[in-house]
C-alpha positions as CSV (number, residue, x, y, z in Angstrom):
1,M,31.0,-9.2,-1.2
2,K,27.5,-10.9,-1.1
3,E,24.7,-9.4,-3.5
4,V,22.6,-7.4,-2.1
5,L,18.9,-8.5,-3.3
6,S,16.7,-6.9,-1.0
7,T,14.9,-3.9,-1.9
8,G,13.7,-1.2,0.3
9,T,10.2,0.6,1.2
10,T,7.6,1.2,3.4
11,T,4.0,1.0,2.6
12,L,0.9,0.5,4.7
13,A,-2.9,0.6,4.7
14,I,-5.4,1.4,7.7
15,R,-8.9,0.6,7.8
16,C,-11.1,3.1,9.7
17,K,-14.9,3.4,10.5
18,D,-15.3,5.8,7.4
19,G,-12.7,4.8,5.0
20,V,-9.3,3.4,4.2
21,V,-5.8,5.4,4.3
22,L,-2.8,4.1,2.2
23,A,0.6,5.7,2.7
24,A,4.1,5.0,1.1
25,D,7.4,6.5,0.8
26,T,8.7,7.4,-2.3
27,R,12.2,6.1,-2.5
28,V,13.3,3.3,-5.0
29,T,16.3,1.4,-4.3
30,A,18.7,-1.0,-6.0
31,G,20.4,-2.7,-3.1
32,Y,22.2,0.3,-1.4
33,F,21.8,2.4,-4.4
34,I,19.0,5.4,-4.2
35,A,17.6,4.6,-7.8
36,H,14.9,7.3,-7.9
37,K,13.6,9.6,-5.3
38,H,9.9,10.1,-6.2
39,G,8.8,6.5,-7.3
40,R,5.1,5.8,-7.1
41,K,3.9,2.8,-4.9
42,I,0.3,3.4,-4.7
43,F,-2.0,2.8,-7.7
44,S,-5.8,3.4,-8.2
45,I,-7.0,0.3,-9.9
46,R,-10.7,1.2,-9.5
47,P,-12.6,4.3,-8.5
48,N,-12.7,2.9,-4.9
49,I,-9.8,0.5,-4.6
50,A,-6.2,0.9,-4.7
51,I,-3.0,-1.3,-4.6
52,T,0.4,-0.9,-2.9
53,I,3.6,-2.5,-4.1
54,A,7.0,-3.4,-2.4
55,G,10.0,-5.3,-4.0
56,V,11.1,-5.7,-7.5
57,V,9.2,-3.0,-9.6
58,A,8.9,-5.1,-12.7
59,D,7.5,-8.0,-11.1
60,A,4.8,-5.4,-9.4
61,Q,4.3,-3.9,-12.6
62,V,3.5,-7.2,-14.6
63,L,1.0,-8.1,-11.7
64,L,-0.5,-4.5,-11.9
65,E,-1.3,-4.9,-15.6
66,Q,-2.6,-8.3,-15.3
67,V,-5.0,-7.1,-12.7
68,R,-6.1,-4.3,-14.6
69,Y,-6.8,-6.5,-17.6
70,H,-8.7,-8.9,-15.6
71,I,-11.0,-6.4,-14.1
72,N,-11.6,-4.8,-17.5
73,L,-12.5,-8.3,-18.7
74,F,-14.8,-9.0,-16.1
75,E,-16.5,-5.9,-15.9
76,N,-17.2,-5.8,-19.4
77,T,-18.2,-9.5,-19.6
78,Y,-20.4,-9.3,-16.7
79,G,-21.6,-5.8,-16.3
80,K,-20.7,-5.7,-12.8
81,P,-17.7,-4.3,-10.5
82,L,-15.1,-6.7,-8.7
83,G,-14.9,-6.3,-4.9
84,V,-11.7,-6.1,-2.9
85,K,-11.5,-9.7,-1.9
86,A,-12.0,-10.7,-5.3
87,I,-9.6,-8.8,-6.7
88,A,-7.0,-10.0,-3.7
89,N,-7.9,-13.6,-4.4
90,Y,-7.1,-13.3,-8.0
91,L,-3.8,-11.9,-7.2
92,S,-3.3,-14.2,-4.7
93,N,-3.9,-17.2,-7.3
94,V,-1.5,-15.7,-9.8
95,L,1.2,-15.5,-7.3
96,F,0.6,-19.0,-6.1
97,A,0.7,-20.5,-9.7
98,H,4.2,-19.0,-10.0
99,K,5.6,-20.1,-6.6
100,L,8.4,-22.2,-8.3
101,L,9.5,-19.0,-10.0
102,P,7.8,-16.5,-7.8
103,F,7.3,-12.8,-8.2
104,I,9.3,-10.9,-5.9
105,T,6.5,-8.4,-4.6
106,E,4.5,-7.9,-1.6
107,M,1.1,-6.3,-2.3
108,I,-1.7,-4.4,-0.1
109,V,-5.4,-4.3,-1.6
110,A,-7.4,-2.1,0.0
111,G,-10.7,-0.4,-0.4
112,K,-14.4,-0.5,-0.4
113,D,-16.9,-2.8,-2.0
114,M,-20.6,-4.0,-0.8
115,D,-19.0,-5.6,2.1
116,G,-17.4,-2.4,3.4
117,Y,-13.9,-1.2,3.8
118,K,-11.1,-3.7,3.6
119,V,-7.5,-4.4,3.6
120,Y,-5.6,-7.3,2.3
121,K,-2.1,-8.3,2.2
122,L,-0.2,-10.6,-0.1
123,D,3.2,-12.3,0.0
124,P,5.2,-13.5,-3.0
125,L,4.0,-17.1,-2.8
126,G,0.2,-16.0,-2.6
127,S,-0.3,-16.0,0.9
128,I,-3.7,-13.6,1.8
129,I,-4.5,-12.1,5.0
130,E,-7.2,-9.6,5.9
131,D,-6.7,-7.2,8.5
132,R,-7.4,-3.9,10.3
133,F,-4.0,-2.5,8.8
134,A,-1.0,-4.0,6.9
135,V,2.5,-2.8,6.1
136,S,5.2,-4.1,3.6
137,G,8.7,-3.5,2.8
138,S,11.9,-2.9,4.7
139,G,10.8,-0.5,7.1
140,S,7.5,-2.3,8.0
141,L,8.9,-3.6,11.3
142,V,9.1,0.0,12.5
143,A,5.8,1.3,11.1
144,I,4.1,-2.0,12.6
145,G,5.1,-1.1,15.8
146,V,3.3,2.5,15.7
147,L,0.4,0.9,14.3
148,E,0.1,-1.9,17.0
149,N,0.6,0.8,19.8
150,R,-1.9,3.3,18.6
151,Y,-4.3,1.9,16.1
152,K,-8.0,2.1,17.3
153,E,-11.1,0.4,15.7
154,E,-13.3,3.6,16.1
155,S,-10.5,5.9,14.5
156,N,-11.9,8.1,11.7
157,I,-10.3,8.9,8.6
158,E,-8.5,12.1,9.7
159,E,-7.3,10.4,12.5
160,C,-6.0,7.4,10.6
161,V,-4.1,9.8,8.1
162,K,-2.2,11.3,11.1
163,L,-1.4,7.7,12.3
164,A,-0.4,6.5,8.9
165,L,2.1,9.5,8.3
166,D,3.5,8.8,12.0
167,A,4.1,5.3,11.3
168,L,5.4,6.1,7.9
169,L,7.8,8.8,9.0
170,A,9.1,6.5,11.8
171,A,10.0,4.0,9.4
172,M,11.6,6.8,7.0
173,R,13.7,7.8,9.8
174,R,14.9,4.6,10.7
175,D,15.1,2.5,7.7
176,I,17.8,3.3,4.9
177,G,15.6,2.1,2.2
178,S,12.6,4.3,2.7
179,G,12.7,8.3,2.6
180,D,12.6,11.1,0.4
181,D,9.1,11.9,0.1
182,F,6.0,10.3,1.0
183,L,2.2,9.4,-1.0
184,I,-1.1,9.6,1.3
185,A,-4.3,8.5,-0.5
186,L,-7.8,8.2,0.8
187,I,-10.7,6.0,-0.1
188,D,-14.1,6.6,1.4
189,D,-17.6,7.2,-0.1
190,K,-16.5,9.6,-2.6
191,G,-13.7,7.2,-3.9
192,Y,-10.2,7.5,-4.2
193,R,-8.1,10.5,-3.9
194,E,-4.6,11.6,-3.0
195,L,-3.7,14.3,-0.6
196,S,-2.2,17.6,-2.1
197,V,1.0,18.9,-1.2
198,K,-0.5,21.7,1.0
199,E,-3.1,19.0,2.6
200,K,0.3,17.0,3.6
201,E,2.2,20.4,4.7
202,E,-0.9,21.1,7.0
203,I,-0.9,17.6,8.6
204,L,2.8,17.9,9.2
205,K,2.2,21.0,11.1
206,D,-0.4,19.6,13.1
207,L,1.8,17.0,14.2
208,G,4.7,19.7,15.0
209,I,7.0,18.3,12.1
210,R,8.9,20.7,10.4
211,T,9.0,20.5,6.5
């Protein structure tokens, strides 16, 4: 039987007029085997910038450690913070430099800097795309359909949270590699924070979804 090399997940980020919303399921798979039900796929790397990961966990962890080291080195040397685009460009250069033996991972870099709220998607070869929203993982084909149909540029962060959850839950219902639980994070003028269990339950109730 052909070996299954793909890994499953759904991660996404949405830019809205007053912030950025990031969402991800928590299922970690190894082929068709569910290796973990509560894996973390959204990581805060600065008070106002976060990264989502999809793909081979080990590869993503190496890149996260590299980018954290680079951020600390730059900020300690020059005394000023790196922006969202600079961090995305750094990761793009690292991925491109290893294109002959690539890191098997997709990443979304999102957050706020002096240029406003930004969302960037990177593929394993280092291609980088800025967009209003981005998705990655095996459930991305389902999630992107929801976002394409319902996203509005003028949406506020509360509306984008509900949209992100709708897109994520659609993927979790249809994609075998996505499921179990979910994490939603916000980046606004106050910085990065994750929704509590109670907040998630209230949003599900507002959407008419039973927990």
